[in-house]
N, CA, C, O and the ligand as a Tripos MOL2 file, in Angstrom:
@<TRIPOS>MOLECULE
protein
  273   271    69     0     0
PROTEIN
NO_CHARGES

@<TRIPOS>ATOM
      1 N           0.8640   -1.1980   -0.0200 N.3       1 MET1
      2 CA          0.0210    0.0090    0.0490 C.3       1 MET1
      3 C           0.9210    1.2330   -0.0530 C.2       1 MET1
      4 O           1.9160    1.3710    0.6580 O.2       1 MET1
      5 N           0.5290    2.1180   -0.9700 N.am      2 LYS2
      6 CA          1.2610    3.3620   -0.8730 C.3       2 LYS2
      7 C           0.3760    4.6070   -0.6440 C.2       2 LYS2
      8 O          -0.8440    4.4820   -0.7570 O.2       2 LYS2
      9 N           0.8710    5.6910   -0.3580 N.am      3 GLU3
     10 CA          0.0610    6.8760   -0.0840 C.3       3 GLU3
     11 C           0.6550    8.0410   -0.8450 C.2       3 GLU3
     12 O           1.8820    8.1260   -0.8990 O.2       3 GLU3
     13 N          -0.0900    8.9300   -1.4280 N.am      4 THR4
     14 CA          0.3580   10.1450   -2.0610 C.3       4 THR4
     15 C          -0.6350   11.2790   -1.6780 C.2       4 THR4
     16 O          -1.8000   11.0510   -1.3500 O.2       4 THR4
     17 N          -0.1050   12.4700   -1.7430 N.am      5 THR5
     18 CA         -0.9460   13.6420   -1.5090 C.3       5 THR5
     19 C          -0.9690   14.5690   -2.7000 C.2       5 THR5
     20 O           0.0830   14.9420   -3.2180 O.2       5 THR5
     21 N          -2.0870   14.9230   -3.1150 N.am      6 ILE6
     22 CA         -2.2170   15.5990   -4.4050 C.3       6 ILE6
     23 C          -2.9130   17.0260   -4.0460 C.2       6 ILE6
     24 O          -3.9570   17.0570   -3.3950 O.2       6 ILE6
     25 N          -2.3460   18.0650   -4.4570 N.am      7 LYS7
     26 CA         -2.8680   19.4590   -4.2950 C.3       7 LYS7
     27 C          -4.0680   19.6290   -5.2300 C.2       7 LYS7
     28 O          -3.9410   19.2690   -6.4000 O.2       7 LYS7
     29 N          -5.1770   20.1300   -4.8190 N.am      8 VAL8
     30 CA         -6.4290   20.3340   -5.5770 C.3       8 VAL8
     31 C          -6.9250   21.7580   -5.3270 C.2       8 VAL8
     32 O          -7.1240   22.1520   -4.1780 O.2       8 VAL8
     33 N          -7.1260   22.5290   -6.3990 N.am      9 GLN9
     34 CA         -7.6630   23.8850   -6.2390 C.3       9 GLN9
     35 C          -9.1980   23.8540   -6.2670 C.2       9 GLN9
     36 O          -9.8360   23.0670   -6.9670 O.2       9 GLN9
     37 N          -9.7380   24.7640   -5.4590 N.am     10 GLY10
     38 CA        -11.1430   25.0450   -5.6320 C.3      10 GLY10
     39 C         -12.1270   24.2210   -4.7780 C.2      10 GLY10
     40 O         -13.3470   24.3300   -4.9060 O.2      10 GLY10
     41 N         -11.5530   23.4240   -3.9350 N.am     11 MET11
     42 CA        -12.5010   22.6330   -3.0650 C.3      11 MET11
     43 C         -12.9240   23.4920   -1.8900 C.2      11 MET11
     44 O         -12.0740   24.0380   -1.1860 O.2      11 MET11
     45 N         -14.1770   23.6170   -1.6740 N.am     12 THR12
     46 CA        -14.7100   24.5710   -0.6530 C.3      12 THR12
     47 C         -15.6140   23.9800    0.2880 C.2      12 THR12
     48 O         -15.7580   24.5040    1.3930 O.2      12 THR12
     49 N         -16.2670   22.8940   -0.0490 N.am     13 CYS13
     50 CA        -17.3190   22.4080    0.8100 C.3      13 CYS13
     51 C         -17.4720   20.8690    0.7880 C.2      13 CYS13
     52 O         -16.6970   20.1770    0.1270 O.2      13 CYS13
     53 N         -18.5010   20.3290    1.5310 N.am     14 GLN14
     54 CA        -18.6690   18.9120    1.5590 C.3      14 GLN14
     55 C         -19.0210   18.2770    0.2290 C.2      14 GLN14
     56 O         -18.7140   17.1170   -0.0420 O.2      14 GLN14
     57 N         -19.6640   19.0670   -0.5720 N.am     15 HIS15
     58 CA        -19.9860   18.6900   -1.9180 C.3      15 HIS15
     59 C         -18.6630   18.2200   -2.8180 C.2      15 HIS15
     60 O         -18.5630   17.2250   -3.5360 O.2      15 HIS15
     61 N         -17.7230   19.2170   -2.5550 N.am     16 CYS16
     62 CA        -16.4010   19.0280   -3.2350 C.3      16 CYS16
     63 C         -15.7030   17.8580   -2.6870 C.2      16 CYS16
     64 O         -15.1010   17.0810   -3.4290 O.2      16 CYS16
     65 N         -15.7640   17.7010   -1.3770 N.am     17 VAL17
     66 CA        -15.1100   16.5010   -0.6910 C.3      17 VAL17
     67 C         -15.7090   15.2370   -1.2570 C.2      17 VAL17
     68 O         -14.9670   14.3170   -1.6030 O.2      17 VAL17
     69 N         -17.0210   15.1550   -1.3670 N.am     18 LYS18
     70 CA        -17.5630   13.8930   -1.9720 C.3      18 LYS18
     71 C         -17.3410   13.7810   -3.3880 C.2      18 LYS18
     72 O         -17.1800   12.6450   -3.8360 O.2      18 LYS18
     73 N         -17.3010   14.8400   -4.2290 N.am     19 ALA19
     74 CA        -17.0210   14.7050   -5.6140 C.3      19 ALA19
     75 C         -15.6060   14.2120   -5.8780 C.2      19 ALA19
     76 O         -15.4160   13.3400   -6.7260 O.2      19 ALA19
     77 N         -14.6100   14.7440   -5.1780 N.am     20 VAL20
     78 CA        -13.2330   14.4130   -5.3880 C.3      20 VAL20
     79 C         -12.8980   12.9830   -4.7760 C.2      20 VAL20
     80 O         -12.3100   12.1280   -5.4380 O.2      20 VAL20
     81 N         -13.3100   12.7870   -3.4700 N.am     21 SER21
     82 CA        -13.0400   11.4590   -2.8650 C.3      21 SER21
     83 C         -13.8010   10.3090   -3.6000 C.2      21 SER21
     84 O         -13.2920    9.2110   -3.8240 O.2      21 SER21
     85 N         -15.1050   10.6780   -3.9610 N.am     22 GLY22
     86 CA        -15.8150    9.7100   -4.6240 C.3      22 GLY22
     87 C         -15.2600    9.2050   -6.0490 C.2      22 GLY22
     88 O         -15.3010    8.0330   -6.4230 O.2      22 GLY22
     89 N         -14.7500   10.2560   -6.7590 N.am     23 ALA23
     90 CA        -14.1090    9.8150   -8.0840 C.3      23 ALA23
     91 C         -12.9370    9.0790   -7.8950 C.2      23 ALA23
     92 O         -12.6620    8.1870   -8.6970 O.2      23 ALA23
     93 N         -12.1450    9.3480   -6.8670 N.am     24 LEU24
     94 CA        -10.9290    8.5900   -6.5900 C.3      24 LEU24
     95 C         -11.1780    7.1740   -6.1750 C.2      24 LEU24
     96 O         -10.5660    6.2270   -6.6710 O.2      24 LEU24
     97 N         -12.1350    7.0540   -5.2120 N.am     25 ILE25
     98 CA        -12.2950    5.7310   -4.6730 C.3      25 ILE25
     99 C         -12.8830    4.7460   -5.7030 C.2      25 ILE25
    100 O         -12.8030    3.5310   -5.5210 O.2      25 ILE25
    101 N         -13.4540    5.2660   -6.7500 N.am     26 LYS26
    102 CA        -14.0520    4.4510   -7.8350 C.3      26 LYS26
    103 C         -12.8640    3.7830   -8.6840 C.2      26 LYS26
    104 O         -13.0740    2.7510   -9.3220 O.2      26 LYS26
    105 N         -11.6880    4.3720   -8.6700 N.am     27 LEU27
    106 CA        -10.6350    3.8650   -9.3960 C.3      27 LEU27
    107 C         -10.1650    2.5740   -8.8280 C.2      27 LEU27
    108 O          -9.9070    2.5000   -7.6260 O.2      27 LEU27
    109 N         -10.0320    1.4900   -9.6700 N.am     28 PRO28
    110 CA         -9.4980    0.2150   -9.1100 C.3      28 PRO28
    111 C          -8.2420    0.3650   -8.5430 C.2      28 PRO28
    112 O          -7.3880    0.9530   -9.2070 O.2      28 PRO28
    113 N          -7.9560   -0.0760   -7.3900 N.am     29 GLY29
    114 CA         -6.6870    0.0110   -6.7360 C.3      29 GLY29
    115 C          -6.5680    1.0410   -5.6180 C.2      29 GLY29
    116 O          -5.6990    0.9810   -4.7490 O.2      29 GLY29
    117 N          -7.5770    2.0670   -5.7070 N.am     30 VAL30
    118 CA         -7.6420    3.0620   -4.6780 C.3      30 VAL30
    119 C          -8.3990    2.4880   -3.4320 C.2      30 VAL30
    120 O          -9.5130    1.9710   -3.5070 O.2      30 VAL30
    121 N          -7.6530    2.6380   -2.2400 N.am     31 LYS31
    122 CA         -8.2450    2.0170   -1.0690 C.3      31 LYS31
    123 C          -8.9800    3.1760   -0.2710 C.2      31 LYS31
    124 O         -10.0580    2.9590    0.2840 O.2      31 LYS31
    125 N          -8.4200    4.2890   -0.2370 N.am     32 ASP32
    126 CA         -8.9580    5.4010    0.5740 C.3      32 ASP32
    127 C          -8.5430    6.7240   -0.0260 C.2      32 ASP32
    128 O          -7.4960    6.8150   -0.6670 O.2      32 ASP32
    129 N          -9.3580    7.7600    0.1740 N.am     33 ALA33
    130 CA         -9.1540    9.0890   -0.2580 C.3      33 ALA33
    131 C          -9.7100   10.0260    0.7250 C.2      33 ALA33
    132 O         -10.9200   10.1100    0.9380 O.2      33 ALA33
    133 N          -8.7360   10.7960    1.3800 N.am     34 GLN34
    134 CA         -9.1700   11.7580    2.4020 C.3      34 GLN34
    135 C          -8.8730   13.1870    2.0690 C.2      34 GLN34
    136 O          -7.7170   13.5940    1.9500 O.2      34 GLN34
    137 N          -9.9340   13.9490    1.9200 N.am     35 VAL35
    138 CA         -9.7530   15.4070    1.5070 C.3      35 VAL35
    139 C          -9.4230   16.2330    2.6980 C.2      35 VAL35
    140 O         -10.0570   16.0650    3.7400 O.2      35 VAL35
    141 N          -8.5000   17.0860    2.6150 N.am     36 ASN36
    142 CA         -8.2220   18.1290    3.7010 C.3      36 ASN36
    143 C          -8.5740   19.4820    3.0560 C.2      36 ASN36
    144 O          -7.7950   20.0220    2.2710 O.2      36 ASN36
    145 N          -9.7880   20.0370    3.4060 N.am     37 LEU37
    146 CA        -10.2370   21.2550    2.7210 C.3      37 LEU37
    147 C          -9.3600   22.4300    3.1460 C.2      37 LEU37
    148 O          -9.0680   23.2870    2.3120 O.2      37 LEU37
    149 N          -8.9320   22.5080    4.3890 N.am     38 GLU38
    150 CA         -8.1550   23.6680    4.7270 C.3      38 GLU38
    151 C          -6.7760   23.7990    3.9380 C.2      38 GLU38
    152 O          -6.3620   24.8770    3.5110 O.2      38 GLU38
    153 N          -6.1210   22.6020    3.7920 N.am     39 LYS39
    154 CA         -4.9040   22.5720    3.0690 C.3      39 LYS39
    155 C          -5.1340   22.4370    1.5050 C.2      39 LYS39
    156 O          -4.1720   22.5670    0.7470 O.2      39 LYS39
    157 N          -6.3240   22.1920    1.0520 N.am     40 GLY40
    158 CA         -6.6090   22.1260   -0.2700 C.3      40 GLY40
    159 C          -5.8150   20.8670   -0.9850 C.2      40 GLY40
    160 O          -5.1090   21.0330   -1.9790 O.2      40 GLY40
    161 N          -6.0060   19.6810   -0.3980 N.am     41 GLU41
    162 CA         -5.3500   18.5980   -0.8170 C.3      41 GLU41
    163 C          -6.1300   17.2370   -0.5010 C.2      41 GLU41
    164 O          -7.0520   17.2170    0.3150 O.2      41 GLU41
    165 N          -5.7270   16.1630   -1.1580 N.am     42 VAL42
    166 CA         -6.3060   14.9140   -0.9890 C.3      42 VAL42
    167 C          -5.2090   13.9270   -0.8150 C.2      42 VAL42
    168 O          -4.2500   13.9020   -1.5860 O.2      42 VAL42
    169 N          -5.3410   13.0990    0.2090 N.am     43 THR43
    170 CA         -4.3330   12.0530    0.4070 C.3      43 THR43
    171 C          -4.9600   10.6940    0.1230 C.2      43 THR43
    172 O          -5.9740   10.3030    0.7020 O.2      43 THR43
    173 N          -4.2920    9.9870   -0.8110 N.am     44 VAL44
    174 CA         -4.8120    8.8470   -1.3270 C.3      44 VAL44
    175 C          -4.0130    7.5530   -1.0240 C.2      44 VAL44
    176 O          -2.8120    7.4890   -1.2860 O.2      44 VAL44
    177 N          -4.7140    6.4980   -0.4550 N.am     45 SER45
    178 CA         -3.9830    5.2750   -0.2430 C.3      45 SER45
    179 C          -4.3400    4.3600   -1.4090 C.2      45 SER45
    180 O          -5.4890    4.2740   -1.8420 O.2      45 SER45
    181 N          -3.2960    3.6760   -1.9010 N.am     46 TYR46
    182 CA         -3.5220    2.8670   -3.1280 C.3      46 TYR46
    183 C          -2.6300    1.7470   -3.1930 C.2      46 TYR46
    184 O          -1.6060    1.7340   -2.5100 O.2      46 TYR46
    185 N          -2.9430    0.7830   -3.9800 N.am     47 HIS47
    186 CA         -2.0860   -0.2790   -4.4350 C.3      47 HIS47
    187 C          -1.2360   -0.0200   -5.5690 C.2      47 HIS47
    188 O          -1.7440    0.0230   -6.6890 O.2      47 HIS47
    189 N           0.0610    0.1680   -5.4000 N.am     48 ASP48
    190 CA          0.9200    0.4280   -6.4880 C.3      48 ASP48
    191 C           0.8630   -0.6630   -7.4570 C.2      48 ASP48
    192 O           0.8310   -1.8190   -7.0340 O.2      48 ASP48
    193 N           0.8460   -0.4030   -8.8310 N.am     49 GLY49
    194 CA          0.6870   -1.2940   -9.8540 C.3      49 GLY49
    195 C          -0.7620   -1.5220  -10.3620 C.2      49 GLY49
    196 O          -0.9660   -1.9660  -11.4920 O.2      49 GLY49
    197 N          -1.7640   -1.2080   -9.5020 N.am     50 LEU50
    198 CA         -3.0970   -1.1720  -10.0020 C.3      50 LEU50
    199 C          -3.5060    0.1260  -10.4030 C.2      50 LEU50
    200 O          -4.4010    0.2000  -11.2450 O.2      50 LEU50
    201 N          -2.9690    1.2280   -9.9130 N.am     51 VAL51
    202 CA         -3.4110    2.5230  -10.3100 C.3      51 VAL51
    203 C          -2.2580    3.3950  -10.1570 C.2      51 VAL51
    204 O          -1.3520    3.0430   -9.4020 O.2      51 VAL51
    205 N          -2.1870    4.5870  -10.8450 N.am     52 ASN52
    206 CA         -1.0580    5.3900  -10.7880 C.3      52 ASN52
    207 C          -1.5590    6.8480  -10.5020 C.2      52 ASN52
    208 O          -2.7420    7.1740  -10.6000 O.2      52 ASN52
    209 N          -0.5230    7.7110  -10.1310 N.am     53 VAL53
    210 CA         -0.9920    9.0320   -9.6680 C.3      53 VAL53
    211 C          -1.5760    9.7630  -10.9030 C.2      53 VAL53
    212 O          -2.4650   10.5820  -10.6710 O.2      53 VAL53
    213 N          -1.2160    9.5830  -12.0960 N.am     54 GLN54
    214 CA         -1.7420   10.2560  -13.2500 C.3      54 GLN54
    215 C          -3.2480    9.9790  -13.4220 C.2      54 GLN54
    216 O          -4.0380   10.8740  -13.7250 O.2      54 GLN54
    217 N          -3.6170    8.6750  -13.2110 N.am     55 ALA55
    218 CA         -4.9830    8.3230  -13.2110 C.3      55 ALA55
    219 C          -5.7590    9.0690  -12.1500 C.2      55 ALA55
    220 O          -6.8950    9.4660  -12.4090 O.2      55 ALA55
    221 N          -5.2060    9.2790  -10.9700 N.am     56 MET56
    222 CA         -5.9140    9.8920   -9.8600 C.3      56 MET56
    223 C          -6.1020   11.4680  -10.3110 C.2      56 MET56
    224 O          -7.1890   12.0250  -10.1540 O.2      56 MET56
    225 N          -5.0870   12.0730  -10.8200 N.am     57 LYS57
    226 CA         -5.2400   13.4150  -11.2860 C.3      57 LYS57
    227 C          -6.1750   13.5790  -12.3960 C.2      57 LYS57
    228 O          -6.8310   14.6180  -12.4640 O.2      57 LYS57
    229 N          -6.3100   12.6110  -13.3200 N.am     58 ASP58
    230 CA         -7.2630   12.6640  -14.3230 C.3      58 ASP58
    231 C          -8.6840   12.6120  -13.7960 C.2      58 ASP58
    232 O          -9.5640   13.3020  -14.3100 O.2      58 ASP58
    233 N          -8.9190   11.7810  -12.7510 N.am     59 ALA59
    234 CA        -10.2140   11.6450  -12.1270 C.3      59 ALA59
    235 C         -10.5500   12.9260  -11.4290 C.2      59 ALA59
    236 O         -11.7050   13.3480  -11.4600 O.2      59 ALA59
    237 N          -9.6300   13.5400  -10.8250 N.am     60 ILE60
    238 CA         -9.8150   14.9120  -10.0690 C.3      60 ILE60
    239 C         -10.3050   15.9300  -11.1030 C.2      60 ILE60
    240 O         -11.3320   16.5860  -10.9330 O.2      60 ILE60
    241 N          -9.4990   16.0330  -12.2150 N.am     61 GLU61
    242 CA         -9.8640   16.9840  -13.2310 C.3      61 GLU61
    243 C         -11.2020   16.6600  -13.8400 C.2      61 GLU61
    244 O         -11.9770   17.5560  -14.1720 O.2      61 GLU61
    245 N         -11.4570   15.4610  -13.9780 N.am     62 GLY62
    246 CA        -12.7310   15.0220  -14.5170 C.3      62 GLY62
    247 C         -13.9290   15.5500  -13.7980 C.2      62 GLY62
    248 O         -14.9970   15.7510  -14.3750 O.2      62 GLY62
    249 N         -13.7360   15.7630  -12.5690 N.am     63 GLN63
    250 CA        -14.7590   16.4000  -11.6290 C.3      63 GLN63
    251 C         -14.8420   17.9160  -11.7560 C.2      63 GLN63
    252 O         -15.7370   18.5540  -11.2010 O.2      63 GLN63
    253 N         -13.8820   18.4850  -12.5060 N.am     64 GLY64
    254 CA        -13.9040   19.9070  -12.7230 C.3      64 GLY64
    255 C         -12.9810   20.7500  -11.8950 C.2      64 GLY64
    256 O         -13.0510   21.9790  -11.8770 O.2      64 GLY64
    257 N         -12.1010   20.0360  -11.1990 N.am     65 TYR65
    258 CA        -11.1880   20.7750  -10.2980 C.3      65 TYR65
    259 C          -9.8210   20.8100  -10.8770 C.2      65 TYR65
    260 O          -9.4140   19.8730  -11.5630 O.2      65 TYR65
    261 N          -9.0990   21.8560  -10.6270 N.am     66 ASP66
    262 CA         -7.8040   22.0900  -11.2090 C.3      66 ASP66
    263 C          -6.7690   21.6860  -10.1260 C.2      66 ASP66
    264 O          -6.9780   21.8960   -8.9310 O.2      66 ASP66
    265 N          -5.6360   21.0920  -10.6020 N.am     67 LEU67
    266 CA         -4.5440   20.6020   -9.8180 C.3      67 LEU67
    267 C          -3.6530   21.7650   -9.4680 C.2      67 LEU67
    268 O          -3.5950   22.7540  -10.1980 O.2      67 LEU67
    269 N          -2.9400   21.6490   -8.3270 N.am     68 GLY68
    270 CA         -1.9620   22.6490   -8.1030 C.3      68 GLY68
    271 C          -1.9020   22.9580   -6.5560 C.2      68 GLY68
    272 O          -1.1170   23.8010   -6.1240 O.2      68 GLY68
    273 CU        -18.0500   22.3400   -2.7740 Cu       69 CU69
@<TRIPOS>BOND
     1     1     2 1
     2     2     3 1
     3     3     4 2
     4     3     5 am
     5     5     6 1
     6     6     7 1
     7     7     8 2
     8     7     9 am
     9     9    10 1
    10    10    11 1
    11    11    12 2
    12    11    13 am
    13    13    14 1
    14    14    15 1
    15    15    16 2
    16    15    17 am
    17    17    18 1
    18    18    19 1
    19    19    20 2
    20    19    21 am
    21    21    22 1
    22    22    23 1
    23    23    24 2
    24    23    25 am
    25    25    26 1
    26    26    27 1
    27    27    28 2
    28    27    29 am
    29    29    30 1
    30    30    31 1
    31    31    32 2
    32    31    33 am
    33    33    34 1
    34    34    35 1
    35    35    36 2
    36    35    37 am
    37    37    38 1
    38    38    39 1
    39    39    40 2
    40    39    41 am
    41    41    42 1
    42    42    43 1
    43    43    44 2
    44    43    45 am
    45    45    46 1
    46    46    47 1
    47    47    48 2
    48    47    49 am
    49    49    50 1
    50    50    51 1
    51    51    52 2
    52    51    53 am
    53    53    54 1
    54    54    55 1
    55    55    56 2
    56    55    57 am
    57    57    58 1
    58    58    59 1
    59    59    60 2
    60    59    61 am
    61    61    62 1
    62    62    63 1
    63    63    64 2
    64    63    65 am
    65    65    66 1
    66    66    67 1
    67    67    68 2
    68    67    69 am
    69    69    70 1
    70    70    71 1
    71    71    72 2
    72    71    73 am
    73    73    74 1
    74    74    75 1
    75    75    76 2
    76    75    77 am
    77    77    78 1
    78    78    79 1
    79    79    80 2
    80    79    81 am
    81    81    82 1
    82    82    83 1
    83    83    84 2
    84    83    85 am
    85    85    86 1
    86    86    87 1
    87    87    88 2
    88    87    89 am
    89    89    90 1
    90    90    91 1
    91    91    92 2
    92    91    93 am
    93    93    94 1
    94    94    95 1
    95    95    96 2
    96    95    97 am
    97    97    98 1
    98    98    99 1
    99    99   100 2
   100    99   101 am
   101   101   102 1
   102   102   103 1
   103   103   104 2
   104   103   105 am
   105   105   106 1
   106   106   107 1
   107   107   108 2
   108   107   109 am
   109   109   110 1
   110   110   111 1
   111   111   112 2
   112   111   113 am
   113   113   114 1
   114   114   115 1
   115   115   116 2
   116   115   117 am
   117   117   118 1
   118   118   119 1
   119   119   120 2
   120   119   121 am
   121   121   122 1
   122   122   123 1
   123   123   124 2
   124   123   125 am
   125   125   126 1
   126   126   127 1
   127   127   128 2
   128   127   129 am
   129   129   130 1
   130   130   131 1
   131   131   132 2
   132   131   133 am
   133   133   134 1
   134   134   135 1
   135   135   136 2
   136   135   137 am
   137   137   138 1
   138   138   139 1
   139   139   140 2
   140   139   141 am
   141   141   142 1
   142   142   143 1
   143   143   144 2
   144   143   145 am
   145   145   146 1
   146   146   147 1
   147   147   148 2
   148   147   149 am
   149   149   150 1
   150   150   151 1
   151   151   152 2
   152   151   153 am
   153   153   154 1
   154   154   155 1
   155   155   156 2
   156   155   157 am
   157   157   158 1
   158   158   159 1
   159   159   160 2
   160   159   161 am
   161   161   162 1
   162   162   163 1
   163   163   164 2
   164   163   165 am
   165   165   166 1
   166   166   167 1
   167   167   168 2
   168   167   169 am
   169   169   170 1
   170   170   171 1
   171   171   172 2
   172   171   173 am
   173   173   174 1
   174   174   175 1
   175   175   176 2
   176   175   177 am
   177   177   178 1
   178   178   179 1
   179   179   180 2
   180   179   181 am
   181   181   182 1
   182   182   183 1
   183   183   184 2
   184   183   185 am
   185   185   186 1
   186   186   187 1
   187   187   188 2
   188   187   189 am
   189   189   190 1
   190   190   191 1
   191   191   192 2
   192   191   193 am
   193   193   194 1
   194   194   195 1
   195   195   196 2
   196   195   197 am
   197   197   198 1
   198   198   199 1
   199   199   200 2
   200   199   201 am
   201   201   202 1
   202   202   203 1
   203   203   204 2
   204   203   205 am
   205   205   206 1
   206   206   207 1
   207   207   208 2
   208   207   209 am
   209   209   210 1
   210   210   211 1
   211   211   212 2
   212   211   213 am
   213   213   214 1
   214   214   215 1
   215   215   216 2
   216   215   217 am
   217   217   218 1
   218   218   219 1
   219   219   220 2
   220   219   221 am
   221   221   222 1
   222   222   223 1
   223   223   224 2
   224   223   225 am
   225   225   226 1
   226   226   227 1
   227   227   228 2
   228   227   229 am
   229   229   230 1
   230   230   231 1
   231   231   232 2
   232   231   233 am
   233   233   234 1
   234   234   235 1
   235   235   236 2
   236   235   237 am
   237   237   238 1
   238   238   239 1
   239   239   240 2
   240   239   241 am
   241   241   242 1
   242   242   243 1
   243   243   244 2
   244   243   245 am
   245   245   246 1
   246   246   247 1
   247   247   248 2
   248   247   249 am
   249   249   250 1
   250   250   251 1
   251   251   252 2
   252   251   253 am
   253   253   254 1
   254   254   255 1
   255   255   256 2
   256   255   257 am
   257   257   258 1
   258   258   259 1
   259   259   260 2
   260   259   261 am
   261   261   262 1
   262   262   263 1
   263   263   264 2
   264   263   265 am
   265   265   266 1
   266   266   267 1
   267   267   268 2
   268   267   269 am
   269   269   270 1
   270   270   271 1
   271   271   272 2
@<TRIPOS>SUBSTRUCTURE
     1 MET1         2 RESIDUE 1 A MET
     2 LYS2         6 RESIDUE 1 A LYS
     3 GLU3        10 RESIDUE 1 A GLU
     4 THR4        14 RESIDUE 1 A THR
     5 THR5        18 RESIDUE 1 A THR
     6 ILE6        22 RESIDUE 1 A ILE
     7 LYS7        26 RESIDUE 1 A LYS
     8 VAL8        30 RESIDUE 1 A VAL
     9 GLN9        34 RESIDUE 1 A GLN
    10 GLY10       38 RESIDUE 1 A GLY
    11 MET11       42 RESIDUE 1 A MET
    12 THR12       46 RESIDUE 1 A THR
    13 CYS13       50 RESIDUE 1 A CYS
    14 GLN14       54 RESIDUE 1 A GLN
    15 HIS15       58 RESIDUE 1 A HIS
    16 CYS16       62 RESIDUE 1 A CYS
    17 VAL17       66 RESIDUE 1 A VAL
    18 LYS18       70 RESIDUE 1 A LYS
    19 ALA19       74 RESIDUE 1 A ALA
    20 VAL20       78 RESIDUE 1 A VAL
    21 SER21       82 RESIDUE 1 A SER
    22 GLY22       86 RESIDUE 1 A GLY
    23 ALA23       90 RESIDUE 1 A ALA
    24 LEU24       94 RESIDUE 1 A LEU
    25 ILE25       98 RESIDUE 1 A ILE
    26 LYS26      102 RESIDUE 1 A LYS
    27 LEU27      106 RESIDUE 1 A LEU
    28 PRO28      110 RESIDUE 1 A PRO
    29 GLY29      114 RESIDUE 1 A GLY
    30 VAL30      118 RESIDUE 1 A VAL
    31 LYS31      122 RESIDUE 1 A LYS
    32 ASP32      126 RESIDUE 1 A ASP
    33 ALA33      130 RESIDUE 1 A ALA
    34 GLN34      134 RESIDUE 1 A GLN
    35 VAL35      138 RESIDUE 1 A VAL
    36 ASN36      142 RESIDUE 1 A ASN
    37 LEU37      146 RESIDUE 1 A LEU
    38 GLU38      150 RESIDUE 1 A GLU
    39 LYS39      154 RESIDUE 1 A LYS
    40 GLY40      158 RESIDUE 1 A GLY
    41 GLU41      162 RESIDUE 1 A GLU
    42 VAL42      166 RESIDUE 1 A VAL
    43 THR43      170 RESIDUE 1 A THR
    44 VAL44      174 RESIDUE 1 A VAL
    45 SER45      178 RESIDUE 1 A SER
    46 TYR46      182 RESIDUE 1 A TYR
    47 HIS47      186 RESIDUE 1 A HIS
    48 ASP48      190 RESIDUE 1 A ASP
    49 GLY49      194 RESIDUE 1 A GLY
    50 LEU50      198 RESIDUE 1 A LEU
    51 VAL51      202 RESIDUE 1 A VAL
    52 ASN52      206 RESIDUE 1 A ASN
    53 VAL53      210 RESIDUE 1 A VAL
    54 GLN54      214 RESIDUE 1 A GLN
    55 ALA55      218 RESIDUE 1 A ALA
    56 MET56      222 RESIDUE 1 A MET
    57 LYS57      226 RESIDUE 1 A LYS
    58 ASP58      230 RESIDUE 1 A ASP
    59 ALA59      234 RESIDUE 1 A ALA
    60 ILE60      238 RESIDUE 1 A ILE
    61 GLU61      242 RESIDUE 1 A GLU
    62 GLY62      246 RESIDUE 1 A GLY
    63 GLN63      250 RESIDUE 1 A GLN
    64 GLY64      254 RESIDUE 1 A GLY
    65 TYR65      258 RESIDUE 1 A TYR
    66 ASP66      262 RESIDUE 1 A ASP
    67 LEU67      266 RESIDUE 1 A LEU
    68 GLY68      270 RESIDUE 1 A GLY
    69 CU69       273 GROUP 0 **** ****
């Protein structure tokens, strides 16, 4: 199990938390996704080899949020 933290812009409320964490958790290999609204980031626990960070970033952008 690996863990990575991705910076996400524009998350402001619980809707954003659900949108971002929900999109990540749907990816095969993602075990957990915890959003920190104050810091503007999401920490993802995942199985290396099943999913990569780029796929996570694509999923976040797919929800309409910018990375950074
Ligand atoms: Cu929101």
